[in-house]
N, C-alpha and C positions, 0 to 999 in steps of 0.2 A: 359495387362500391369499392371493392378491392381490385384494382386493375390487374389483370393477368392471373387471378387466382385459379381459374378453371383451366388454364393452359398448362399447368404443371402436372406431370405424370405422378401424382401422389401414390397411386397404387403400387408403383415399382420402387418406392422409397421406403426405408425402414426408420422407425424411431425406437425409443427404449422399450416399447411394449408391443411391437409388431409392425404391420404396414402402416403407412402414413395416410391412409385414405380418410381417416377421421379428422385430419388437421384442417381442411377447408371449413368444416362445420364449426370447429372450435374457434377459428379465426373470425368467422361471422358472428359467433356468440359473444366474442370479446367486444363487438360493436353494438350489442343489444341495448335497448332502452331500459332494460331491467337491471338494476345495480347488482343484485345477487347473481343473476345469470352471468354478467360480465366478470364478476369476481371468480366464480367457480371455473368458468371457461379459461380464464387466464392462468389459474393455478394448474389446471389439467394440461394446458398447452405447454407450460414451462416444464412440467414433469415429463411430458413426451419427448421434448427436444433437448432437455438438459437436466436429467434426473440426478440429483446429488452430484452435480458437476460433470456428469457424463454426457458429452455431446455426441451426436450421431449423424448419419447420412442426411437425415431430413432437417437438421438444424439450420444450415445455411439457406436452404430454399424458403424458410419461413421468415427470415430477417427482412427481406424487402417489403413484406406486407406489414410488419411491425413498424417499419419506417414510414410507410404510407399513413398509418394511424397517427404517428407523431406529427405528421404534417396536416392532419385534419383539424379544422377549426371546431372547437367545442368538445373534442374527444377528452374523456375524463381521466384517463389513466396514463398520461404521458410520463409522469414521474415514475410510475411503476415499471414501464417499459425501459426507460433509461437506466433505472437502478438494476433491472435484470441484466442489461448489457454489461454493466460495470461489475456487479458482485458475483453473478453466476455464469454468465456466458463467456466472458473473456478472462481466462485464467492468468491475469497479469495485473499487479498493482503498480502504482506509478513509478516506484523505484526500479522496476524491471525495464524501463527504458534503457538501463545500463546492463542488466543481466537478463537476457531473454529467457523465458521458461522453456521447458521441453514442450514441444507441440504434439498434439494428437493428430491422427490422419485428417481430421476435419477442420483443424484450427485455421489453416491458411485460408480456406474458403469462407469460414465464419468471419475472420478479421477483414477479409476483402469486402464482404457484404456489409458489415457494420460501417466500414470506412466510406462506403458509397453514400451514407446518410449525412456526410459532413455539411452540406448546405442547410439541411433541416436542423441539425444541432446548432448551427450558427444562428439561425432564425429564432430558436428557442431561448437564446440568451436574453431576448426581450419579452419573454412570456410573462404575463402578469402574476403567475403563481411562482412564488419564490422557490418552492420545492422543485419545480421544473427547471428553473435557472440553475439551481444547485446541481442537479443531476446532469444537465446539459454540459456544464463546466467540467464535471468529473469525467464524462465520456470523452470530452475534447482532449484532456491531458492524460487519460489512462488507456487510450485506444491506439493501436499501431496504425496510424495513418501513414501514407507514403511521405517520404521526406520533403517532397516539394509542397506539401500542405502546411509545414511547420510555421512558415512565416505568416500565412493567412490566419492560423489558429492563434499565434502569439499576438497578432494585431487585434484580433477580436477580444482576447482576454484583457489586453491593455485598455481597450475601449470600455469593457464592462467594469473594470476597476474604477475608471474615471467617473462613470455615470451611476454606479450602483449605490443605492441608499440603504439596503439591508446589510448589516455588518457581517452576518454569517455568510452571505453570498459573496461579499467583497473579500472576506478572509479566504474563502475557498479559491477565488480567482487568483489571489496572490500566491497561494500554494501552487496552483496549476501553472501559472506563468513561470515561477521559479523552477519547477520540475521540467517544464518544456524547454526553457532556455538552457538549462544545464544538460539536458539530454541531447539537444541539437545545437551545441555551443558553436560549432564551426559554421553551420548554416545561418544562425541568428547573430553572428559575431558583430554585425554592424550596429546593433542597438543594445549590446550588453551594458555599455557604460550608462546608457539612459535607464535601463532596467535597474541597475545598481542604485542609481540616484532615487528611483521610485521606491525601492525597498528601504533605503536609508531614511527616506521621508516617513514611511510608516513605522520604522523602528523608533522614531521619536514620538509616535502616537501614544495617547493616554489609554487607548483601547487595548486591553490585555491580549486578547486572541489575535487581533490584527498585528500587534507589535511582535508577538511570538513568531508567527509564520513569516513575517518580514525578516526576522532574524534568521530563520532556517533557510529562507531563499537567498539571503545574503551569503550565508555560509556555503551554499551550493556553488555560487558564482565566484566568491572571493577565495574560497578554499583556505589555504594556510595564511592568507592575508586577513582573515576574519578577525574582527575586534574581540578581545578577550571577554568583554561584558556580554557580547552576543553568545559566545560559546557557553558561558556559565549559565545563561538563561535556558539554553537547550539542555544542558546537563541537569538542571533542576527539573525540567519537564520530563526527562527520562527517568530520573531517580525518584521523584515524588509526584506522580500523576494525581494523587488525591488532592493536592493543592488546587487543582483545577476547579474544585467544587466551592472554593471560597468566593465570596462576592467580589473581592478585589479583582478577580479575573487575571491573576498573575501569570497564568499559563493557559494554553488552549483548553477550552471546555472538553470534558471527557469524550464526548462525541461531538465533533465540531458543530454539526447541524443535522438534526433529524435523520439519524440512521446512516450517515456516511461512515466509511470505514477508517477514516483518518483520525488518529488520536495524537496527543502531544508526544507520546512515546515513539510512534512510527515516524512522525515528522522529524523528531530529533535524531533518530537512528539513521535515517537517510542522509540528513544534513551532515552529521558528524563523520559519516563514512567518506566525505570528500576531503577530510583533513589528512595530513601526512601521518604515517603510523606513529611517529613519536608524539605528535600533538594529540592524536586520537587516544593513545594510551593514557595520557595525562587526563583527558576528559573523562574517560571511563574510570580511572582511579577516583576522580572526584565524585562521579556518579555512585560508585560502589560505597564510598564513604558517606554519602548523603542518604542513601536509601535506608528505610527502616523495616523492610519486610524481606523474608527469605525468597519469596516468589519473585519480587522485583529484582533482587540480586541475581537470581538465576537467569532472568530475562537479560539483564545487562551483561552478565558474564557470557551467556550463550551467544548473544549478538556480537560481542567483541570477538569471540572465537570464530564465528561465522565470517566476520569481516576479514580477519587476519589469515585464516586457513583456507577459506573458499572464495574470497574476494567478493562475497555477496554484500549488497547494500540493504538487504532485508533483515527481518528478525525471525528467530526460531520460535517454536512452540515453548511456552513457559512452563507447562504443567507436567509433561511426561506422563508416566503411569505411576500412580501412588500405590505402593504395595507395603507389605510388612516384612521386615527381616526376621530371622529366626528368634531373636530376642524380643520380638513384638514392636520394635522401633519402626516408625514409618520411614520409608525410603522412596525417593522419587527416581524412577527408572526411565532412562531414555534408551532408544534403540541404539545399541553400540554398533560401530562400523566394524567390518571384517578386516579392514586394512589397519594394522597396527603401525604406529609411528614411533620410532626410537627418538629419544631426546637428542641423540647424536646427530640426527638428520635434520633437525629443526633449524630454521633461521633464528637469528638473534631476536627479531621482532616476535616470532612465534613463542620463543622461550619467555620473553618479557610478558606476553599476554598470559601464558600458562602461570607464570609466577604471580601475576596480579590476581588471577582467579583463585589460586591456591591460598593466597594470603587474605582473601576477603571472608572474614569469619561469618558474616551474615549469610553468605552463599551456602555455608555448610551447616546451618542450624538444623536443617533436615537433610540427612545424608542423601547423596545422589551420585549418579555415575555420568554426569554431563560430559566430563572430559573424554570418556570412552566414545562418545558420539563423534569425536574428532580424532580417534585413533590413539589416544593417550591412555594407557592402562597402568594401573598401579595405585597404591594407597596415597592419600594426601600427604602423609608423613614421609613416605619414601621419596615421593616426587620432590617435595620441598627440600629434603636432605640432599638429593642429587643436584638440584639447582643451586643450593647453598654452596656445595662443593665447587661449583663452577663460578661462584661469586655473583650469582644472579638472584639470590634470595637473602 
């Protein structure tokens, strides 16, 4: 049933727990008529080829057989395989179209094999199960396909947006199209104006989630030409994600649809990173003023510093390691960099970001060393005094 399964030299391949000779049996069990057998086999298979995110020599050879399963009529775990590709197998979220991650020795082969499944993923956009459509869309805009596939994928997403009746699926397709067009702006330049009009149409929608992601997609494409009301909606999504639980649907639901990894925070963070540093600083100032929790303030502050210092469009860990200082006061500790940065060597934009973080009282309600993560050492008071002396505080 799995074409070519017995032609692979599994005995001479390694996975996380030894030789890969058991993988053909596990793959066959994933196709079992017995639900519990299928479930356990899939869990074991994932552990063998991607245990806690660790990919191995045998990972890439398994992917073609998973893609064959995705193409089988009546196969019951298509959403599970697609989610595995996105969440565990490919160490890349959609904003990393712009900032490629560090690759392991096996990643190039893995990405190449996943990309070969493009025709299958496109067919799954019409699957009757909305969960399959959700994850097929996510694979299409979060996988490193060759550049010459960008136009095909964008066309498919536009078509899905047009015909989709499920709001959650349509919302995710809007996110995907916005991310894809921004990532391949030059290749897809011919239809950017059309896509902007599409997002502007949904920005006028009464549907909260769809309107929100249309705004984030507009910001990716319009950058500093983005309307201020769009920016303020994104700021609210980053600063007060708990509002997403309100029936009004003012911002994106906490998890957009059944287990996907995109939240209103991550979507806003990616979109706002397309603004100029000056306008981005204003947006982050508003977000820090709006948020009412120390944890959210640290997320906002850390993301701003990551944007300004490292050029990343992603977000950092919000929690760090919670410990207790000598006086028993809780403190959130982040891993400090070994490279110390002097304030004298910082650009004006970096100094402005440091000032903004230092002045955000909510950020310091629980003492932390977040600035040390970016090479800025010294007490809050001393750093503020130094910036004040330079006229920046």
